[in-house]
Steps between C-alpha positions, in 0.01 A plus 500: 500500500779745589684427175185562297424829675861612451480416129173691468653803675805493271283478189281787620792728589683428176197613300451841660655668196194409297130556552365367832127433543354365826172314460224324691280219370209279600416167339220246544559138405367147470694175497457133429669190643729700729329436833380858548148636535358756257523791453840636599576870555842659459638847570846619394739793518792520259747718316562490127831653387577532131734655248573470131650151528384353829201453729494397867186400691509441878191440710351363819157332500256371760252241377201355685542131407254282693628142528213252480647276773524780758236746379740793521836625378689788347824529303762774508716543190811704422632492145733677261568471126764676291470513119734609222385597151563238234362602162132582543472307826633524854658187649597458862518308825435549868363327807185454706443426869165368621391436859164322553349518850197306627361436848653151504824521303724720287735453207724723290721486194765703320511442125679636191289640217574562132276706276441728205264784414385671184374858484240566234311821424250487786590179680781292649532122479688321782629143499684336790611164636560445871713203601449284808785664690495412870153339485564145625140436608334535159778572250269748329596641161288781356453637147316833481371716217344841548381812323484860621270729303593869531165669562657839581839639615414373850252211469573151368272198467691187601418143397721199572486123503737242648546126459663338804664157486557338842490179699278438808648640821800295608434229238739546204460132414123544446548669163434857390162664446389831347301791638394836357466850645329788315499859629380838377484851640642849475839665547537870577831670413563775756727715283855542374775585748827452319687651209303449179643345186383589150508133404314356792442127543127538563220573260329745738 
């Protein structure tokens, strides 16, 4: 956890020469075959830093994830991704930390993430793959695709879907199964704080 937070801080500080935009978001979701009740609710605060040839996104999220076996639960996330421009796309890597708490038990994991994004005229397409990392209980691997529609300079409509491949808790010999998680909501960009670039990495 400390290493991830340090990496996120370094990425954020190194990008202060570009355009820095704090944001808040709220998403509602449904899932299948993951052991959680529906719906889920997530709130996030993050910072997007961008320049002509890079983009950095760091965020913390709190998600109400009700485990069916306990009837309660919430997950805290901290994540950071750094991208470099490669042709018309941005390609990068980062990490994610998740800490699930219920009334009966808790579990956490630290995992590396690779991803890419594409900025179009009024939208952004995100693709990412999260590896199992330190998850020894389920060995979960997650592929995610998402779209952000730029409704205005401040408002974005967010839609994302994930396919999670995992094995039952503590039973790697039982074979892997698949689950899905679909979320949608809104992101509000609070403004630009840093030095602006004429060739900015966002389509805002």
